[in-house]
C-alpha positions as CSV (number, residue, x, y, z in Angstrom):
1,X,0.0,0.4,0.2
2,X,1.6,3.5,-1.2
3,X,2.5,5.7,2.0
4,X,0.5,8.9,2.0
5,X,3.6,12.1,1.5
6,X,4.0,14.4,4.4
7,X,1.9,17.7,3.8
8,X,4.6,20.9,5.0
9,X,2.1,23.6,5.7
10,X,3.8,27.6,5.8
11,X,3.6,30.7,6.9
12,X,5.0,33.9,6.0
13,X,7.7,35.4,8.2
14,X,8.7,38.7,6.6
15,X,8.4,39.6,3.1
16,X,9.6,42.6,1.8
17,X,9.9,44.0,-1.7
18,X,11.7,41.7,-3.3
19,X,11.7,38.4,-0.9
20,X,9.4,36.3,1.1
21,X,10.8,34.6,3.9
22,X,8.7,31.7,5.3
23,X,8.7,28.9,8.1
24,X,7.5,25.7,8.8
25,X,3.9,25.7,10.5
26,X,3.2,22.9,13.2
27,X,-0.2,23.0,15.0
28,X,0.5,23.6,18.6
29,X,-0.9,20.7,20.9
30,X,-2.3,20.6,24.0
31,X,1.1,20.0,26.0
32,X,2.0,22.5,24.1
33,X,-0.2,25.2,25.4
34,X,0.2,23.9,28.4
35,X,3.9,24.5,28.7
36,X,3.4,27.9,27.1
37,X,0.1,28.7,30.1
38,X,0.8,31.7,32.5
39,X,0.4,30.3,36.6
40,X,-2.2,32.4,36.2
41,X,-3.6,30.9,33.9
42,X,-3.0,26.9,34.8
43,X,-4.6,28.0,37.8
44,X,-8.1,28.6,36.3
45,X,-7.9,25.5,34.0
46,X,-6.9,23.4,37.1
47,X,-10.0,25.2,39.4
48,X,-12.1,24.9,36.5
49,X,-14.7,22.3,36.8
50,X,-15.1,19.3,38.9
51,X,-12.1,19.1,40.4
52,X,-12.1,22.1,42.9
53,X,-15.7,19.8,43.8
54,X,-13.8,17.5,45.5
55,X,-10.2,19.7,46.5
56,X,-9.5,20.1,50.0
57,X,-8.7,23.4,49.6
58,X,-12.0,24.0,48.0
59,X,-12.4,28.4,47.6
60,X,-8.0,28.7,48.2
61,X,-7.3,28.2,44.8
62,X,-7.3,24.7,45.2
63,X,-3.5,24.9,46.8
64,X,-2.7,25.0,42.9
65,X,-0.7,28.0,43.1
66,X,1.3,26.6,46.2
67,X,1.7,22.8,44.4
68,X,3.3,24.4,41.2
69,X,5.3,26.4,42.4
70,X,7.1,24.2,44.5
71,X,10.0,22.0,43.4
72,X,9.6,18.9,42.5
73,X,10.4,15.5,43.7
């Protein structure tokens, strides 16, 4: 069976009167979005919905801010 060719999407980066510059565009994954989020955005994601219903820190940002800033083990 023939393999499908890889599709590469290019995004225009810079344009002048004589040149065009492009770069390969790769859509962000959900993990990429999480990695680049600031702490307040992460807290709002964690504390939205069911997580806070069962969280012992309910109403205090779920204790998530402290946990996110804590040194990992």
